[in-house]
C-alpha positions in Angstrom: 58.9 22.9 107.6 58.9 26.5 106.4 58.1 29.6 108.1 54.6 28.9 108.2 55.2 25.3 110.3 58.0 27.4 112.5 54.9 30.1 113.1 52.5 27.0 114.2 55.2 25.6 116.3 56.0 29.1 118.1 52.1 28.9 119.0 52.4 25.3 120.3 55.4 26.1 122.6 53.7 29.3 124.0 50.7 27.1 124.8 52.5 24.4 126.2 54.7 27.0 128.4 57.4 25.3 126.4 60.9 26.2 125.5 62.1 26.2 121.8 65.5 25.1 121.4 67.2 25.0 118.3 70.0 22.4 118.1 72.9 22.2 115.7 76.4 20.4 115.5 79.3 22.4 114.3 82.9 20.8 113.5 85.7 23.0 114.7 89.4 21.9 114.5 93.1 23.2 115.2 92.9 24.7 111.4 91.7 27.9 111.5 89.4 30.0 109.4 91.6 32.9 108.1 90.4 35.9 109.6 92.0 38.5 111.8 91.9 37.5 115.7 93.9 36.7 118.7 93.2 34.0 121.2 94.9 32.9 124.7 95.7 29.2 125.6 92.9 27.2 127.4 93.0 24.3 129.2 89.6 22.7 129.3 88.9 20.1 126.5 85.2 19.7 127.2 83.0 22.8 128.3 79.4 22.9 129.0 78.2 26.7 129.4 74.7 28.2 129.8 73.7 31.9 130.7 70.9 34.1 129.8 70.7 36.7 126.4 68.2 38.5 128.4 65.2 38.7 130.8 62.7 37.4 127.8 63.0 33.5 128.5 65.8 33.3 125.9 69.1 31.4 126.8 71.9 29.9 124.9 73.0 26.5 125.9 76.4 25.6 124.7 78.4 22.3 124.8 81.4 21.2 123.4 83.2 17.7 123.0 86.2 16.0 121.2 85.0 14.0 118.4 81.7 13.8 116.5 78.2 13.8 118.0 76.6 10.7 117.4 73.2 9.1 118.8 74.9 8.3 122.1 76.3 11.8 122.6 73.4 13.3 121.6 71.1 11.5 124.2 73.8 12.8 126.7 73.0 16.5 125.5 69.3 15.9 125.6 69.8 14.5 129.4 72.2 18.1 130.0 69.3 20.0 128.4 66.5 18.5 130.4 68.8 19.1 133.7 69.6 22.6 132.4 65.9 23.1 131.8 64.9 21.3 135.1 62.3 19.2 133.2 60.3 22.0 131.8 58.9 21.4 128.4 61.2 21.9 125.6 60.7 21.5 121.9 64.1 21.2 120.3 64.1 21.7 116.6 67.0 19.9 114.5 68.5 19.1 111.2 68.7 15.7 109.2 71.7 14.5 111.0 71.4 10.6 111.0 71.9 10.6 114.4 68.7 12.6 115.2 66.9 9.7 112.7 68.4 6.8 114.3 66.3 4.0 115.5 68.1 4.4 119.4 66.9 8.4 119.2 63.9 7.4 118.3 63.4 4.9 121.3 64.9 7.7 123.8 62.7 10.2 122.6 59.7 8.2 123.0 60.3 7.8 126.6 60.9 11.7 127.1 57.6 12.7 125.8 56.7 14.3 129.3 59.0 17.2 128.6 60.2 16.8 125.1 59.0 17.3 121.8 61.2 17.3 118.5 60.5 19.0 115.0 62.9 18.3 112.0 64.1 21.2 109.8 63.3 20.7 106.1 66.5 19.2 104.4 69.2 22.1 103.4 67.6 24.7 105.4 70.3 26.2 107.1 68.9 29.5 107.0 65.9 28.8 109.1 68.1 27.6 112.1 69.3 30.6 114.2 72.4 28.6 115.7 73.9 28.6 111.6 74.2 32.3 112.2 75.7 31.9 115.8 78.6 29.8 114.7 79.4 31.8 111.6 79.9 34.8 114.1 81.9 32.8 116.4 84.0 31.5 113.8 84.6 34.5 112.1 85.7 36.4 115.2 87.2 34.3 118.3 88.6 31.1 115.8 89.6 33.4 112.9 93.1 32.6 112.2 93.6 30.8 115.6 96.3 28.7 115.3 96.2 26.5 118.2 98.6 24.2 119.8 95.7 21.7 121.3 91.8 21.5 121.2 91.8 23.0 124.8 92.7 26.3 123.1 90.0 26.0 120.6 87.4 25.0 123.6 88.5 28.2 125.5 88.2 30.5 122.3 84.5 29.0 122.0 83.7 29.8 125.4 84.8 33.6 125.0 82.8 33.7 122.0 79.8 32.2 123.4 80.3 34.7 126.3 80.4 37.1 124.1 77.2 36.5 122.2 75.8 35.7 125.4 76.4 39.5 126.6 74.9 40.8 123.7 70.8 40.9 123.4 71.3 42.7 119.9 73.2 39.8 118.6 70.5 37.3 119.9 67.8 39.2 118.5 70.0 39.1 114.9 70.3 35.5 114.9 66.6 34.9 115.2 65.5 37.7 112.8 68.2 36.4 110.3 66.0 32.9 110.7 62.9 34.7 109.9 61.8 34.5 113.8 61.2 36.9 116.3 60.5 36.7 120.1 
């Protein structure tokens, strides 16, 4: 799927009155990306945070969890997404992670067709996913040079970074524009 296919998906989403959701996993650890930053200690190891980027049907739905995402945890993410969007139509665009294509995931997705469609990004195309730029932005600021004592501090820094991004309409638009998209 290239830019043309994404444009077709955007038109399909408008016709179905569906939200377009770019989903991506990103690993963070207690080893910091080396940059200039500061972060206070955090307490909560798992956060689910959703907020509005602006009034134009654009949101950031953010979730952290310890360990890696797998089929079971991604199904949990999709269930949380359904609760967040209250069952409204969604088109999830994600990469080729094996958990996205597992038999269990395919079976689950088949039961969710009333509200959910999934589109796969082409292999090796992070440039088409605006979430990649978002992760780079947060890792380059809130997580840069962070030397936490535990993962709770990392989760707190992530939450602050997502709040900063969510408060900026310009950043949301820049991430979409970088991926060749607009809204």
